[in-house]
C-alpha positions in Angstrom: 6.0 10.9 -5.9 6.6 8.0 -8.2 8.0 4.6 -8.7 8.4 1.9 -6.0 10.9 0.1 -8.0 14.6 -0.4 -6.9 16.9 2.5 -6.5 18.6 3.5 -9.7 22.3 3.9 -9.7 21.8 7.7 -9.8 19.4 7.7 -6.8 21.8 5.3 -4.9 24.5 7.8 -5.7 22.5 10.6 -4.2 21.3 8.5 -1.1 25.0 7.6 -0.2 26.2 11.1 -0.7 23.2 12.2 1.7 24.1 9.6 4.1 27.6 11.0 4.5 26.3 14.5 4.9 23.7 13.4 7.5 26.4 11.8 9.5 28.4 14.9 9.5 25.5 17.2 10.3 24.4 15.2 13.3 28.2 15.2 14.6 28.3 19.0 14.4 24.9 19.6 16.2 22.2 22.0 15.6 21.4 20.3 12.2 18.4 18.2 10.8 18.6 16.2 7.8 15.3 16.1 6.1 14.4 13.8 3.0 11.5 15.1 1.0 9.8 15.2 -2.4 11.6 16.4 -5.5 8.8 17.9 -7.3 9.5 21.8 -6.3 12.7 21.9 -4.8 13.3 25.7 -5.0 9.8 26.4 -3.3 10.4 23.7 -0.6 13.8 25.3 0.2 12.7 28.9 0.2 9.3 28.4 1.8 9.8 25.7 4.4 13.4 25.0 4.9 14.6 28.6 5.3 11.9 29.9 7.4 12.3 27.1 9.7 16.0 27.6 9.9 15.4 31.3 10.7 12.9 30.5 13.3 14.6 27.9 15.2 18.4 28.4 14.3 18.6 24.8 13.2 20.4 24.0 9.8 18.6 21.8 7.3 20.5 19.4 5.3 18.1 18.2 2.6 17.6 15.4 0.2 15.1 15.5 -2.7 13.5 12.5 -4.5 10.4 10.5 -5.2 8.7 8.8 -2.3 9.3 5.2 -3.0 13.0 5.4 -3.9 13.7 7.5 -0.7 11.7 5.1 1.3 13.7 2.0 -0.2 16.9 3.9 0.8 15.9 4.0 4.6 14.3 0.6 4.5 17.6 -0.9 3.3 19.8 1.5 5.4 18.1 2.7 8.4 21.5 4.4 9.4 21.4 6.5 6.2 21.8 9.7 8.2 18.2 10.7 7.9 16.3 12.4 10.6 12.8 13.3 9.1 11.3 11.7 6.0 8.6 13.1 4.1 6.6 10.2 2.4 3.2 9.3 0.8 0.8 7.6 3.0 1.3 4.2 1.6 5.1 4.4 2.3 4.4 5.8 5.7 2.2 3.0 6.5 4.8 0.4 5.2 7.7 2.2 7.1 5.8 1.9 10.3 5.2 -1.7 10.1 8.9 -2.2 9.5 9.5 -0.3 12.7 11.6 2.4 11.0 10.0 5.4 12.9 10.1 6.7 16.4 6.8 6.3 18.3 5.1 9.6 17.9 4.7 11.7 21.2 1.9 14.1 20.1 2.4 16.1 23.3 5.5 17.5 21.8 3.4 19.0 18.9 1.3 22.1 19.9 -0.1 22.2 16.6 -1.5 18.5 16.6 -4.6 19.7 17.9 -5.4 21.5 14.6 -5.9 18.2 12.9 -9.2 16.4 12.6 -10.0 13.2 14.2 -9.3 11.0 11.2 -5.9 12.9 10.7 -4.9 12.5 14.3 -6.0 8.7 14.1 -3.7 8.3 10.9 -0.9 10.0 12.7 -1.1 7.4 15.6 -1.5 4.5 13.4 1.5 5.4 11.3 3.7 7.3 13.8 3.9 9.7 11.1 2.2 13.2 11.0 0.1 14.0 7.8 0.8 17.6 6.7 -1.2 17.9 3.4 -3.6 15.9 1.5 -3.8 15.4 -2.4 -6.1 13.7 -4.8 -6.5 12.6 -8.4 -8.5 14.3 -11.3 -8.4 14.7 -14.9 -6.4 17.3 -16.7 -7.3 17.7 -20.5 -7.1 19.9 -23.4 -10.6 20.8 -24.2 -9.7 22.3 -27.6 -8.9 18.6 -28.7 -11.2 16.5 -26.5 -14.3 18.6 -25.8 -15.5 18.8 -22.2 -14.6 16.0 -19.8 -16.6 15.6 -16.7 -16.6 12.0 -15.8 -14.0 9.2 -15.1 -16.1 7.0 -17.5 -15.1 9.4 -20.5 -11.6 8.2 -20.2 -12.8 4.8 -21.8 -14.1 6.9 -24.9 -12.9 5.9 -28.3 -12.3 9.6 -28.9 -9.3 9.4 -26.8 -7.7 6.5 -28.5 -3.9 6.7 -27.9 -4.2 10.0 -26.2 -4.2 9.6 -22.5 -1.6 8.9 -19.8 -2.4 7.3 -16.4 -0.2 6.9 -13.4 1.7 3.7 -13.1 0.7 1.0 -10.4 3.9 1.6 -8.6 3.4 5.3 -8.1 1.5 7.1 -5.3 -1.8 7.3 -7.2 -1.3 4.0 -9.2 -3.6 2.1 -6.6 -6.1 5.0 -7.2 -6.2 4.4 -10.9 -6.9 0.7 -10.2 -9.9 1.9 -7.9 -11.3 4.1 -10.7 -11.2 1.2 -13.1 -13.0 -0.9 -10.6 -15.7 1.9 -10.3 -15.9 2.1 -14.1 -16.5 -1.9 -14.2 -19.1 -1.5 -11.2 -17.0 -3.8 -8.9 -15.0 -2.3 -6.1 -11.5 -3.6 -6.0 -11.7 -4.9 -2.5 -14.6 -7.1 -3.7 -12.7 -9.2 -6.2 -9.1 -8.4 -5.6 -9.1 -6.1 -8.5 -10.2 -8.7 -11.3 -13.1 -6.4 -12.6 -10.6 -3.5 -12.5 -8.0 -5.1 -14.6 -10.7 -6.1 -17.2 -11.5 -2.4 -17.4 -8.0 -1.6 -17.8 -7.6 -3.9 -20.6 -10.5 -2.1 -22.5 -8.9 1.4 -21.7 -5.4 0.3 -23.0 -6.1 1.3 -26.5 -6.6 4.9 -25.0 -3.2 4.8 -23.0 0.0 6.1 -24.6 1.8 6.0 -21.4 1.7 4.9 -17.8 3.9 7.4 -16.3 6.0 7.4 -13.0 7.0 11.0 -13.2 4.3 13.6 -13.1 6.9 16.2 -14.8 6.7 13.9 -17.8 3.1 15.1 -18.5 4.1 18.8 -18.9 6.1 18.0 -22.1 3.6 15.4 -23.3 1.0 17.9 -23.3 3.0 20.5 -24.7 4.1 18.4 -27.5 0.5 17.2 -28.3 1.6 13.6 -27.5 -1.5 13.4 -25.0 -4.6 15.3 -24.8 -5.7 14.1 -21.3 -4.1 12.5 -18.1 -5.1 11.3 -14.6 -2.9 13.2 -12.4 -2.5 14.4 -8.7 -3.6 17.8 -8.0 -0.1 18.7 -6.6 1.2 18.8 -10.6 -1.7 20.6 -12.1 0.0 24.1 -12.1 3.3 22.6 -13.5 1.2 21.2 -16.5 -0.9 24.3 -16.9 2.1 26.2 -17.1 3.4 24.2 -20.1 0.0 24.0 -21.8 -2.2 27.1 -21.4 -5.2 25.1 -22.7 -4.9 22.4 -20.0 -8.0 22.3 -17.7 -8.3 20.2 -14.5 -11.6 18.7 -13.3 -12.5 16.6 -10.4 -15.5 14.3 -11.5 -18.7 15.0 -9.3 -18.6 11.2 -8.6 -15.6 11.6 -6.4 -12.0 11.2 -6.2 -9.4 9.2 -4.2 -7.2 11.0 -1.6 -3.5 10.4 -0.4 -1.9 12.1 2.7 1.7 13.2 2.5 3.3 12.5 5.9 6.4 13.3 8.0 8.0 10.7 10.2 10.9 10.9 12.5 13.3 8.1 12.0 14.1 5.7 14.9 17.9 6.1 14.5 17.8 10.0 14.7 20.0 11.5 17.4 18.2 15.0 16.8 14.8 14.3 18.3 14.2 17.7 19.7 14.9 19.4 16.1 12.7 16.8 14.6 9.7 17.5 16.6 10.2 21.1 16.0 10.3 20.6 12.4 7.0 18.5 12.3 5.2 21.0 14.4 6.4 23.8 12.0 5.0 21.8 9.1 1.7 21.8 10.8 1.7 25.5 11.9 -0.7 28.0 10.5 2.2 30.2 8.9 3.7 27.3 7.1 0.5 25.6 5.9 -0.7 29.0 4.6 2.6 29.7 3.0 2.9 26.4 1.0 -0.9 26.5 0.0 -0.1 29.4 -2.4 0.0 28.1 -6.1 3.2 29.8 -6.5 4.6 27.9 -3.6 4.0 24.1 -3.2 0.4 24.3 -3.8 -0.4 22.0 -0.7 -3.8 21.7 0.6 -3.8 22.7 4.2 -4.9 20.3 7.0 -4.5 22.8 9.9 -8.1 23.6 10.5 -7.3 27.2 11.4 -6.1 27.8 7.8 -8.7 29.5 5.5 -7.8 29.7 1.8 -9.2 32.4 -0.7 -11.1 30.8 -3.7 -7.9 31.6 -5.9 -5.6 29.6 -3.5 -8.1 26.9 -2.9 -8.1 26.2 -6.8 -6.8 22.7 -7.8 -6.6 21.3 -4.3 -8.1 18.7 -2.1 -10.0 21.3 0.0 -13.5 22.4 0.7 -16.0 20.6 -1.5 -13.5 18.3 -3.3 -12.1 17.3 0.0 -15.8 16.3 1.0 -16.1 14.1 -1.8 -12.6 12.4 -1.7 -12.6 8.7 -0.8 -10.0 6.9 1.1 -7.8 3.9 -0.3 -7.3 0.8 1.9 -3.6 0.8 1.8 -3.4 -2.2 4.2 -5.4 -4.1 1.5 -3.5 -2.5 -1.4 -0.2 -3.5 0.2 -1.2 -7.1 0.7 -2.1 -7.4 -3.0 0.3 -5.1 -4.8 3.1 -7.5 -5.6 0.6 -9.5 -7.6 -1.1 -6.5 -8.9 2.3 -5.1 -10.2 2.9 -8.3 -12.3 -0.5 -8.2 -13.8 -0.3 -4.5 -14.4 3.1 -4.8 -16.2 1.9 -7.8 -18.3 -1.2 -5.7 -19.4 -0.1 -2.4 -19.6 3.7 -2.1 -20.0 4.3 -5.0 -22.6 
């Protein structure tokens, strides 16, 4: 879930390869091409794709990668052979505005009723089904930083040259700008982010890297290059596997949330299988399975799913979900191109 920059040559090669496979699958019938996130490919295959195939008899052709690159692929080539695409909330909003998705017929989703009112509203506004929610927190090594409990502590001189934050082009890049605005005492939407960028300028001495790949953080913690980072909760287990000292906290002041969504491409010829897949993603069986830490660590949004305290750990669930704030992605998208320029001039020069 990473960069919104243009497709790299490697990503483009994957996209072209997948497009060819998708067309062959469609021609064969009984197949479904699904484009999804690349963070935990083995778990996604074993815990979502294979059970769905067994349940429905539908064969899945998969593509893995970060949200923005895969979104760029379908935006530039809607006939890329993708039937269903899983994206971050922001990309789903943009994709719907570009009219890339089929109009969502919720009557074909028996599990749609398990979503709360705001989640159902999001689905109808984006023609995309939210299937998990994630949010940001601070992961740190207390043996090197001491205890961290607030966002404001990221600005401490004790962390000079020792933290990493998500780049503005990533899923949680705008959330980082919101955090900076909170630190400055002026909401991003009040002054177009002016105060937030001033706060980022004062944070810069502490930032060793603005990252686009969450997987980079694991190696950085392990090598001691960083001692703290702002990260999405979906990547916590991966980092803790690399650094046993790493502790994750969501400050009591709150966090910012993002939904991951599934959308049916307007060009699909496999509508029935696509709806079956979306409904399966929302099912109690699937949502419970992927919530496990050894699986995808996805927070459930099906309201019939109840997690144990062990499985609820490091998720946007329960008390954390209640204090998760929303990001105005319409506002973000209308300012993003200018913010990217400011961010690059300030943080990436």
